[in-house]
VODREN-241669 format. One record per residue (C-alpha): x, y, z. Coordinates in nm, 4 decimals, always signed. Layout:
N
        X        Y        Z
        X        Y        Z
...
// end
This chain:
219
        X        Y        Z
  +6.5147 +17.0762 +18.0432
  +6.7355 +16.7708 +18.0865
  +6.9438 +16.6768 +17.7843
  +6.8515 +16.3343 +17.6452
  +7.1423 +16.1107 +17.5487
  +7.0820 +15.9348 +17.2175
  +7.2467 +15.6256 +17.0753
  +7.2073 +15.5564 +16.7034
  +7.2036 +15.2024 +16.5660
  +7.2617 +15.2428 +16.1933
  +7.4289 +15.5411 +16.0281
  +7.3016 +15.5141 +15.6719
  +7.1151 +15.7570 +15.4499
  +6.8287 +15.8422 +15.6845
  +7.0631 +15.8887 +15.9802
  +7.2952 +16.1176 +15.7855
  +7.0296 +16.3215 +15.6060
  +6.7661 +16.3552 +15.8796
  +6.8372 +16.2324 +16.2307
  +7.1953 +16.3451 +16.2885
  +7.1397 +16.6987 +16.1502
  +6.8224 +16.7468 +16.3570
  +6.9868 +16.6205 +16.6747
  +7.2885 +16.8431 +16.6140
  +7.0711 +17.1490 +16.5551
  +6.9004 +17.0993 +16.8927
  +7.1953 +17.0472 +17.1241
  +7.0047 +17.2003 +17.4121
  +6.7756 +16.8950 +17.3992
  +6.9826 +16.6088 +17.2611
  +7.3318 +16.4675 +17.3047
  +7.4561 +16.2126 +17.0525
  +7.6278 +15.9832 +17.3005
  +7.6721 +15.6615 +17.1032
  +7.6866 +15.5250 +16.7493
  +7.7025 +15.1826 +16.5872
  +7.7145 +15.0669 +16.2276
  +7.8479 +14.7662 +16.0393
  +8.0462 +15.0057 +15.8173
  +8.3767 +15.1258 +15.9692
  +8.3860 +15.4221 +15.7303
  +8.0439 +15.5428 +15.8451
  +8.1479 +15.5180 +16.2087
  +8.4669 +15.7125 +16.1365
  +8.2758 +15.9819 +15.9471
  +8.0161 +16.0274 +16.2201
  +8.2816 +16.0373 +16.4916
  +8.4590 +16.3166 +16.3058
  +8.1364 +16.5161 +16.2759
  +7.9955 +16.4386 +16.6201
  +8.2808 +16.4157 +16.8729
  +8.0490 +16.3364 +17.1664
  +7.9442 +16.0101 +16.9993
  +8.1236 +15.7075 +17.1401
  +8.1592 +15.4152 +16.8977
  +8.0334 +15.0749 +17.0086
  +8.1356 +14.7315 +16.8857
  +7.7790 +14.6030 +16.8604
  +7.4235 +14.7300 +16.8629
  +7.3561 +14.5344 +17.1806
  +7.6503 +14.6985 +17.3578
  +7.5198 +15.0440 +17.2646
  +7.1657 +14.9570 +17.3730
  +7.2861 +14.8311 +17.7119
  +7.5073 +15.1346 +17.7763
  +7.4192 +15.3443 +18.0837
  +7.5270 +15.6478 +17.8794
  +7.2320 +15.6047 +17.6400
  +6.8797 +15.7119 +17.7396
  +6.7107 +15.6738 +17.4020
  +6.7907 +15.4351 +17.1177
  +6.7304 +15.5341 +16.7557
  +6.6960 +15.2114 +16.5548
  +6.7868 +15.3154 +16.2005
  +6.9300 +14.9870 +16.0787
  +6.8185 +14.7522 +15.8029
  +6.4541 +14.6389 +15.8208
  +6.5208 +14.2759 +15.9089
  +6.7066 +14.3824 +16.2270
  +6.4306 +14.5982 +16.3738
  +6.2517 +14.3330 +16.5778
  +6.5739 +14.2031 +16.7314
  +6.6997 +14.5462 +16.8328
  +6.3623 +14.6586 +16.9702
  +6.3592 +14.3494 +17.1907
  +6.7044 +14.4372 +17.3213
  +6.6066 +14.7995 +17.3847
  +6.2899 +14.6972 +17.5697
  +6.4911 +14.4602 +17.7870
  +6.7309 +14.7488 +17.8570
  +6.4337 +14.9731 +17.9481
  +6.5183 +15.2436 +17.6937
  +6.3058 +15.4931 +17.5055
  +6.2978 +15.3907 +17.1385
  +6.2622 +15.5702 +16.8077
  +6.2128 +15.3046 +16.5414
  +6.2481 +15.3904 +16.1752
  +5.9836 +15.2681 +15.9351
  +5.8855 +15.0008 +15.8737
  +5.8501 +14.8958 +16.2363
  +5.8868 +14.5361 +16.1136
  +5.8341 +14.3448 +15.7918
  +5.5702 +14.1034 +15.9243
  +5.2622 +14.1189 +16.1442
  +5.4033 +13.8247 +16.3393
  +5.7013 +14.0328 +16.4500
  +5.4756 +14.3208 +16.5512
  +5.2504 +14.0903 +16.7536
  +5.5522 +13.9427 +16.9310
  +5.6800 +14.2893 +17.0213
  +5.3384 +14.4028 +17.1431
  +5.3260 +14.0982 +17.3692
  +5.6497 +14.2196 +17.5295
  +5.5262 +14.5703 +17.6003
  +5.1702 +14.5780 +17.7410
  +5.2830 +14.7813 +18.0439
  +5.6047 +14.9308 +17.9088
  +5.6695 +15.2617 +18.0835
  +5.9002 +15.4090 +17.8197
  +5.8130 +15.5556 +17.4796
  +5.8333 +15.3517 +17.1587
  +5.7793 +15.5792 +16.8601
  +5.7710 +15.4645 +16.4971
  +5.9123 +15.7277 +16.2621
  +5.6208 +15.7918 +16.0288
  +5.7006 +16.1629 +16.0307
  +5.4713 +16.2511 +15.7399
  +5.1771 +16.1895 +15.9706
  +5.2758 +16.5054 +16.1584
  +5.3683 +16.7220 +15.8589
  +5.1646 +17.0461 +15.8402
  +5.0430 +16.9673 +15.4868
  +4.9088 +16.6288 +15.5947
  +4.7418 +16.7719 +15.9033
  +4.5783 +17.0439 +15.6927
  +4.4553 +16.7850 +15.4415
  +4.2973 +16.5779 +15.7180
  +4.1069 +16.8847 +15.8356
  +3.9691 +16.9368 +15.4852
  +3.8535 +16.5786 +15.4332
  +3.4951 +16.4785 +15.5122
  +3.4176 +16.2155 +15.7718
  +3.4345 +15.8643 +15.6284
  +3.2575 +15.5465 +15.7238
  +3.4776 +15.2487 +15.8073
  +3.7349 +15.2162 +15.5285
  +3.7539 +14.8614 +15.3939
  +3.9518 +14.9087 +15.0728
  +4.2290 +15.1466 +14.9717
  +4.3845 +15.1858 +14.6281
  +4.7020 +15.3910 +14.5946
  +4.8941 +15.4880 +14.2826
  +5.2440 +15.5622 +14.3991
  +5.5236 +15.7247 +14.2021
  +5.8570 +15.6577 +14.3682
  +6.0832 +15.9500 +14.2917
  +6.4555 +15.9301 +14.2391
  +6.5158 +16.0545 +14.5907
  +6.8819 +15.9618 +14.5993
  +6.9460 +16.1715 +14.2872
  +6.8137 +16.4847 +14.4597
  +6.9605 +16.3948 +14.7965
  +7.3097 +16.3873 +14.6508
  +7.2624 +16.7460 +14.5366
  +7.1535 +16.8709 +14.8786
  +7.3275 +16.6454 +15.1334
  +7.6737 +16.4966 +15.1695
  +7.5675 +16.1375 +15.2291
  +7.8277 +15.8626 +15.2384
  +7.7202 +15.5335 +15.0834
  +7.9754 +15.2874 +15.2245
  +8.1581 +15.0215 +15.0292
  +8.3335 +14.8560 +15.3229
  +8.0555 +14.6436 +15.4735
  +8.1481 +14.2779 +15.5185
  +7.9951 +14.0850 +15.2231
  +7.9014 +13.8035 +15.4603
  +7.6903 +14.0443 +15.6668
  +7.5265 +14.1841 +15.3541
  +7.4389 +13.8369 +15.2267
  +7.3036 +13.7294 +15.5644
  +7.0881 +14.0409 +15.5913
  +6.9514 +13.9965 +15.2398
  +6.8624 +13.6336 +15.3149
  +6.6848 +13.7261 +15.6395
  +6.4967 +14.0097 +15.4693
  +6.3881 +13.7846 +15.1821
  +6.2615 +13.5201 +15.4239
  +6.0529 +13.7736 +15.6167
  +5.9020 +13.9179 +15.3000
  +5.8260 +13.5696 +15.1666
  +5.6500 +13.4988 +15.4946
  +5.4023 +13.7697 +15.3935
  +5.3714 +13.7358 +15.0156
  +5.4269 +13.3607 +14.9925
  +5.7227 +13.1457 +14.9025
  +5.6197 +13.1173 +14.5386
  +5.5377 +13.4847 +14.4861
  +5.6935 +13.6436 +14.1753
  +5.9842 +13.8831 +14.2085
  +5.7619 +14.1775 +14.1111
  +5.5394 +14.1186 +14.4139
  +5.8409 +14.0945 +14.6429
  +5.9697 +14.4228 +14.5028
  +5.6273 +14.5843 +14.5445
  +5.6100 +14.4783 +14.9081
  +5.9535 +14.6220 +14.9728
  +5.8370 +14.9495 +14.8199
  +5.5202 +14.9447 +15.0290
  +5.7117 +14.9026 +15.3531
  +5.9608 +15.1729 +15.2557
  +5.8736 +15.5098 +15.0985
  +5.5198 +15.4092 +15.0059
  +5.4341 +15.3546 +15.3707
  +5.4087 +15.7312 +15.4146
  +5.1012 +15.7376 +15.1936
  +4.9033 +15.5030 +15.4157
  +5.0472 +15.5929 +15.7570
  +4.8769 +15.9318 +15.7671
// end
C-alpha cells in the first residue's frame, strides 16, 4: 500500500486531539508531510512532534506543494471555501472539517467547480460512521419523507474534559489583525444566513448548529 502524504492546514484543537494522533498511529498508511497555521507556536510544537512535517508560509503554498497528496482543511470555518477552491485547482484529495461551509451559497459554488472532479472530497462528519450510530440506524423503523426535525442539544464542556486527556496547546500568539479579520468574515457569512438584524442569540445558535450540534443531524 502506497503511503499517502498529508498536508494539514490548521493545527488547532481538532488537529491536535484527533487528526495528528490518528495519522501518527498509522504510519504505514500516512506521512505528515506539511503543516501550516497562523500561530507560530503551534507550528513549532507540531514540528517537534512530527519531524517529517515541513512548515509552509501559507496555506496556498502547502496546497500547491508536490510533496502533498491530500490536504486536511482544519482551519477556521470562514476559510473553508477558499481553501477547498485552492485544493481543487491543485487537484488534491481533500478532507474538510465540519462545517463544510457556513452558507449554502458557498456549497453551491464549490459543487459547481467539481461536477467531474476525479479526486475525493470528504467532509469530516465522523459520527455518521461511529458503530453506535450505525447500530441505531439499524434499529430505527423506515420513515416517510422527513419534513421537520426538532433537536434538543446539550453542549458539553468538551474543552474541560479534553484538557484532562490530551495535551492541547491553545495559542496566544496569533496576529490580532488576523483574528479580527476572521471574526468579521465569519460574522458576515452567518448574517447572510440568519439575517443582518438577527439577535445575537440566533447568531450564537447558528454557530453551535454548524459546530458540535451538526453531528446530531449529519447521521
